[in-house]
Every structure is written in C-alpha cells, then in structure tokens.
C-alpha positions as CSV (number, residue, x, y, z in Angstrom):
1,M,-25.0,38.7,21.3
2,Y,-23.4,36.2,23.5
3,S,-24.1,36.7,27.3
4,T,-21.5,38.7,29.1
5,N,-21.8,36.4,32.1
6,L,-20.2,33.3,30.3
7,K,-16.9,32.3,31.8
8,R,-14.2,33.0,29.0
9,H,-11.2,30.7,30.2
10,Y,-10.4,27.0,30.2
11,D,-10.7,25.2,33.3
12,P,-8.2,22.4,33.5
13,T,-9.6,21.2,37.0
14,F,-13.0,20.4,35.4
15,V,-13.8,16.6,35.4
16,A,-16.5,15.3,33.0
17,D,-18.2,12.5,34.8
18,E,-20.8,10.0,33.6
19,A,-23.6,12.3,34.4
20,Y,-22.0,15.3,32.5
21,R,-21.2,13.1,29.4
22,A,-24.9,12.3,29.4
23,T,-25.8,15.6,28.7
24,L,-23.6,16.2,25.6
25,P,-25.3,16.7,22.2
26,D,-24.8,13.5,19.9
27,L,-25.9,14.8,16.5
28,Q,-24.6,11.7,14.6
29,N,-27.2,9.6,16.4
30,G,-29.9,11.9,15.9
31,P,-33.2,11.0,14.2
32,A,-33.3,10.6,10.4
33,S,-35.1,14.0,10.1
34,L,-31.7,15.5,10.5
35,I,-30.3,13.7,7.3
36,E,-29.2,16.2,4.6
37,G,-29.7,15.2,1.0
38,A,-31.0,11.7,-0.1
39,N,-31.7,9.3,2.6
40,V,-29.6,6.4,1.2
41,P,-27.0,4.0,2.4
42,I,-23.3,5.1,2.3
43,C,-20.7,2.5,1.0
44,Q,-17.9,3.7,3.1
45,V,-17.5,6.4,5.8
46,G,-14.7,7.0,8.1
47,I,-11.4,8.5,8.6
48,S,-8.1,8.5,6.6
49,G,-4.6,9.1,7.6
50,F,-4.4,8.7,11.2
51,R,-0.9,7.7,12.2
52,L,0.7,5.5,15.0
53,P,3.8,3.2,15.1
54,L,2.9,-0.5,14.8
55,H,4.8,-3.7,15.2
56,Y,5.7,-5.8,12.0
57,P,6.9,-9.6,11.8
58,T,10.0,-9.9,9.4
59,R,10.7,-13.2,7.6
60,A,13.6,-13.6,10.0
61,G,11.5,-13.7,13.1
62,Q,12.2,-10.1,14.1
63,R,10.2,-7.1,14.8
64,L,9.9,-3.9,13.2
65,F,8.4,-0.8,14.8
66,L,7.2,1.3,12.0
67,E,5.2,4.5,11.6
68,T,2.0,3.6,9.7
69,S,-1.0,5.6,8.3
70,V,-4.3,4.1,8.7
71,D,-7.4,4.3,6.8
72,G,-10.7,2.9,8.4
73,Y,-14.1,2.9,7.0
74,V,-17.6,1.4,7.7
75,S,-20.7,1.2,5.8
76,L,-23.8,3.4,6.9
77,D,-27.4,2.4,6.6
78,A,-30.1,4.6,5.3
79,G,-32.0,6.3,8.0
80,V,-28.7,6.9,10.3
81,K,-27.3,10.3,10.4
82,G,-23.7,9.4,10.9
83,I,-21.1,7.5,12.8
84,N,-18.8,8.2,15.7
85,M,-15.6,9.0,13.8
86,S,-13.4,9.0,16.8
87,R,-14.6,5.5,17.7
88,L,-12.8,4.1,14.6
89,M,-9.5,5.4,16.0
90,R,-10.2,4.3,19.5
91,S,-11.2,0.9,18.4
92,F,-8.0,0.5,16.4
93,Y,-5.8,1.6,19.2
94,K,-6.9,-1.6,21.2
95,F,-4.5,-3.4,18.6
96,K,-1.5,-1.0,18.8
97,D,0.6,-3.6,20.7
98,E,-0.3,-6.5,18.5
99,L,2.3,-7.8,16.0
100,F,0.6,-6.7,12.8
101,H,0.7,-9.6,10.3
102,Q,-2.2,-9.5,7.7
103,D,-4.6,-11.8,9.6
104,V,-4.9,-9.3,12.5
105,L,-6.9,-7.1,10.2
106,E,-9.7,-9.6,10.2
107,Y,-10.0,-9.0,14.0
108,V,-9.9,-5.4,13.4
109,L,-12.6,-5.4,10.9
110,R,-14.9,-7.7,13.1
111,M,-14.5,-5.1,15.9
112,Y,-15.3,-2.1,13.4
113,R,-18.5,-3.9,12.5
114,E,-19.5,-4.4,16.2
115,D,-18.3,-1.3,17.7
116,L,-20.1,1.0,14.9
117,K,-23.1,-1.3,14.3
118,A,-22.1,-1.7,10.5
119,K,-22.6,-4.2,8.0
120,S,-19.2,-3.9,6.4
121,A,-15.9,-2.7,7.1
122,Y,-12.5,-1.6,5.5
123,V,-9.0,-0.9,6.8
124,R,-5.7,-0.2,5.2
125,L,-2.4,0.3,6.7
126,N,0.4,2.3,4.7
127,L,4.0,2.1,5.5
128,E,7.6,2.3,4.4
129,Y,9.0,-1.1,4.9
130,P,12.9,-1.4,5.2
131,I,15.0,-4.3,3.9
132,I,18.7,-4.5,3.7
133,Q,20.1,-4.7,0.2
134,K,23.6,-5.8,-0.4
135,S,25.6,-4.1,-3.2
136,L,26.3,-6.0,-6.4
137,R,29.9,-6.6,-6.2
138,S,31.4,-4.6,-3.2
139,E,30.9,-5.4,0.5
140,M,28.5,-2.5,0.9
141,E,25.0,-2.6,2.0
142,G,22.0,-0.2,2.7
143,Y,18.3,0.1,3.6
144,Q,16.0,-0.1,0.5
145,Y,12.5,1.1,1.5
146,Y,9.4,-0.2,0.0
147,T,6.0,1.3,-0.1
148,V,3.8,-1.2,1.2
149,G,-0.1,-1.3,1.8
150,H,-2.2,-4.0,4.0
151,E,-5.7,-3.7,3.2
152,G,-8.6,-5.9,4.6
153,H,-12.4,-5.9,3.5
154,M,-15.3,-7.7,5.4
155,D,-18.7,-7.8,3.9
156,E,-22.2,-7.9,5.4
157,N,-21.7,-11.8,5.6
158,G,-18.5,-11.4,7.5
159,R,-16.3,-12.6,4.5
160,F,-12.9,-11.5,4.8
161,R,-10.6,-10.5,2.0
162,R,-6.7,-9.8,2.4
163,I,-5.2,-7.3,-0.2
164,M,-1.6,-6.4,-0.3
165,H,0.1,-3.5,-2.3
166,L,3.9,-3.1,-3.2
167,E,5.8,-0.6,-5.1
168,F,8.9,-2.2,-6.5
169,V,11.3,0.3,-8.3
170,Y,13.7,-1.0,-11.0
171,S,15.6,0.0,-14.1
172,S,14.4,-0.8,-17.5
173,A,16.9,-0.7,-20.4
174,C,15.3,-0.4,-23.9
175,P,15.9,-3.2,-26.1
176,C,15.1,-0.9,-29.3
177,S,17.5,1.6,-28.1
178,F,20.2,-1.0,-27.3
179,E,19.9,-2.3,-31.0
180,L,20.2,1.0,-32.5
181,A,23.1,2.0,-30.5
182,E,25.0,-1.2,-31.7
183,H,23.8,-0.4,-35.3
184,A,25.5,3.2,-35.0
185,R,28.7,1.7,-33.7
186,E,28.8,-1.3,-36.2
187,T,28.1,0.7,-39.3
188,R,29.4,4.2,-38.8
189,E,31.8,3.7,-35.7
190,V,29.6,6.3,-33.7
191,V,29.4,6.0,-29.9
192,A,25.6,5.9,-28.8
193,I,24.3,5.2,-25.4
194,P,21.1,3.0,-25.1
195,H,18.5,4.8,-22.8
196,S,17.2,3.3,-19.5
197,Q,15.1,4.7,-17.0
198,R,13.8,4.2,-13.4
199,S,10.5,2.4,-13.4
200,V,8.0,1.2,-10.9
201,A,5.9,-1.9,-10.6
202,Y,2.7,-1.3,-8.7
203,I,1.4,-4.6,-7.5
204,T,-1.8,-5.4,-5.9
205,L,-2.6,-9.0,-4.7
206,E,-5.5,-10.7,-3.2
207,L,-4.1,-13.5,-0.9
208,N,-5.1,-16.7,0.2
209,E,-2.9,-16.5,3.4
210,A,-0.5,-14.1,4.8
211,L,2.6,-13.2,2.8
212,F,5.8,-11.6,4.2
213,V,7.0,-8.4,2.3
214,E,10.4,-9.9,1.9
215,D,8.7,-13.0,-0.1
216,L,7.0,-10.6,-2.5
217,V,10.2,-8.3,-3.0
218,D,12.2,-11.6,-3.7
219,L,9.6,-12.6,-6.3
220,C,10.0,-9.1,-8.0
221,R,13.8,-9.3,-7.8
222,D,13.7,-12.7,-9.5
223,A,11.3,-11.7,-12.1
224,L,12.9,-8.3,-13.1
225,Q,16.5,-8.5,-11.9
226,T,17.4,-4.9,-12.3
227,E,16.0,-3.4,-9.0
228,T,17.6,-0.1,-8.3
229,Q,20.6,0.2,-5.9
230,V,21.3,1.8,-2.6
231,M,25.0,1.8,-1.7
232,V,27.5,1.6,-4.7
233,K,31.1,1.7,-5.5
234,R,32.5,1.8,-9.0
235,E,32.3,-2.1,-9.4
236,D,28.6,-2.1,-8.4
237,E,27.8,0.8,-10.8
238,Q,29.7,-1.4,-13.6
239,A,27.6,-4.5,-12.5
240,F,24.4,-2.5,-12.6
241,A,25.2,-1.4,-16.2
242,E,25.8,-5.1,-17.1
243,L,22.5,-6.2,-15.5
244,N,20.7,-3.6,-17.5
245,G,22.2,-5.1,-20.6
246,A,21.4,-8.5,-19.7
247,Y,17.9,-8.0,-18.8
248,Q,16.7,-5.4,-21.3
249,K,13.0,-5.1,-21.1
250,F,10.0,-3.2,-22.6
251,V,7.2,-2.2,-20.4
252,E,5.2,-5.2,-21.8
253,D,8.0,-7.5,-20.9
254,A,7.9,-6.3,-17.3
255,A,4.3,-7.0,-16.8
256,R,4.7,-10.5,-18.3
257,L,7.6,-11.5,-16.3
258,L,5.6,-10.6,-13.0
259,F,2.6,-12.3,-14.2
260,E,4.6,-15.5,-14.8
261,R,5.8,-15.4,-11.1
262,L,2.7,-14.4,-9.3
263,D,0.5,-16.7,-11.4
264,T,2.0,-20.0,-9.7
265,H,2.4,-18.6,-6.2
266,A,0.3,-20.5,-3.7
267,A,-0.4,-17.5,-1.5
268,V,-1.7,-15.4,-4.3
269,K,-5.4,-15.8,-5.2
270,D,-5.7,-12.8,-7.6
271,F,-3.6,-9.9,-8.8
272,V,-3.2,-6.5,-10.7
273,V,0.1,-5.4,-11.8
274,R,0.6,-1.8,-13.3
275,C,4.2,-1.0,-14.7
276,V,5.4,2.4,-15.4
277,H,8.7,3.3,-17.2
278,M,9.6,6.9,-16.9
279,E,10.9,7.4,-20.2
280,S,14.4,9.2,-20.6
281,L,13.7,9.4,-24.4
282,H,10.0,10.7,-24.3
283,S,8.4,13.4,-21.9
284,H,5.6,10.9,-21.3
285,D,5.7,7.5,-19.6
286,A,5.2,4.0,-21.0
287,V,2.6,1.9,-19.1
288,S,1.4,-1.7,-18.8
289,R,-1.4,-3.1,-16.8
290,I,-2.1,-6.7,-16.4
291,N,-4.2,-8.9,-14.2
292,K,-4.6,-12.7,-13.4
293,G,-8.4,-12.6,-14.9
294,V,-10.2,-14.1,-12.1
295,P,-14.0,-13.8,-13.0
296,G,-15.2,-11.0,-10.9
297,G,-11.7,-10.4,-9.3
298,L,-9.3,-7.5,-9.4
299,R,-9.2,-5.1,-12.3
C-alpha cells in the first residue's frame, strides 16, 4: 500500500535546482552489477525517429527548411549499464540552426562520442526533398519529392564516413513486351499494348565529398531518362509514352545504366544500387542489385 500522506497533485511552481537534481536516481550510470544478461559491448544503442525541421542548402544557393527524422546511436562498452538517451537529442539540438550539408554530420558524431563517452557513433537524417520538375512539352511544372537519407559513421579511431541514400522513381517499359506487341500487329493486325510499370532505384553511396541532392537526381535522370512526371497535359502524356518507347529497359538494364554513371563520378567512392520493377504483367516484382565492388566496401 502507498502512503495516504503523499501529495497527489502536480505542482507547477516546484523548481528542480542543482541540489535536487543531484538526488535523482541514475540507473544507466549504475554499477556493472545492474547489467542484465551478458556483460558484453553493444554495437549501437540510441534513439530512432526524433523529428525536427532543419535547414538544407540547395545547388542554387538557397535554403530549404524541411522536416527531418533523425536516428542517433553510439557504441556501449562492456561493464556499462546504459546511456543517457535524451542526451542524444539534446546534443543534436545544438545544431538545429546549422545549414545541414553532409559534412556537418562529422561534427555531430564527434560531439556524440564526447558527450556520451562512446568509442563510435552513427547518425542518419531522413527527409523528403522537393525539386521543381518541368513538364515534358507544356509550360507546367510541379514539385517532385525525393526520399533522401544522409548518414554518418565514425569509428573508434575517429574515421568519418559519409553515406547518402536516394529513392528515384521512374517508368520501365518492357522490351520483350514491346516486341511481342509489334509482332501481333504485324502478323495478325491485332492491337496489343506493351506493358510498363512504376519502378524504383534505391541508391546508396559512400562519398568522397559532399554531393547535392540535385546532382544525384540529375545523374539518375540522365541514366534512366523515364522519371515519373508531376504535372501533365495531353502533350506531356504523349511525350512520356514516346520516352518509354525510346528508352525501354529490363531491370538488369536499369542497374547497369546507373552503374555506368556512378562509377565515373568524382564524388562517389562506393555504391550499391537496387532496382525494383513493380510488374504489371506479374503479381511479383523484378529486382536487380549491383555494387561497385570495392574490396570490403558496400554490399
């Protein structure tokens, strides 16, 4: 039974001064005897998905203020019960007014290692990045949104790695289906429609230097040519059909086209590309995965 003499209300006037805070229990910094299970190191421990708006630079020199979901982790040594989870968020908030290009992640990670007395640290920013896309033939334009991730790793030696993720959505017209449709028209005068489908390239890069989202989007557009459209009139829809006819591709073709462009880019140290064609012919997807092949690199 709890004591009936305890106060059962919240006192908004109470002030927690330094002396009071010193009396508060602190289990995560308790002795090793409090550890449950095996007393071993933990690779990563932290928090995932805390949100705040951050400033991002555009290639044109402007600022975008975008809602961002943040994952932050540090390593934990054996013999230590836990970490102060809220410190990961409080520490990150020191950077909330920074212009967040990828190099800023290095400073965040150094601060995480120092503030949480950790050997290694990890952070990832997840956001939807808007870029104006012009229609193919009309004068219309609209915002295309790209799912982007900026990721940083720092090991126990202070070595920093920049990782960038992008989801690029495009259309893929099947070359086999096109040939079969043409065969039906030519041999039997039968109308047949080749199939195409919405497709996604999931791109992960390790970078030598910071890279604008716009630059990576342009690379994908140049490689694949058939990005899905935002605003269309009839002439734009017709142009898109023509593009799909001119740039037919199997899922294997898409992966190799992206490889060709990424492999020679000066900012790109390593990469993995996973292309998914969400089949309109089948009830399953067609998938290809390719990487640069750097020894010990991304897989």
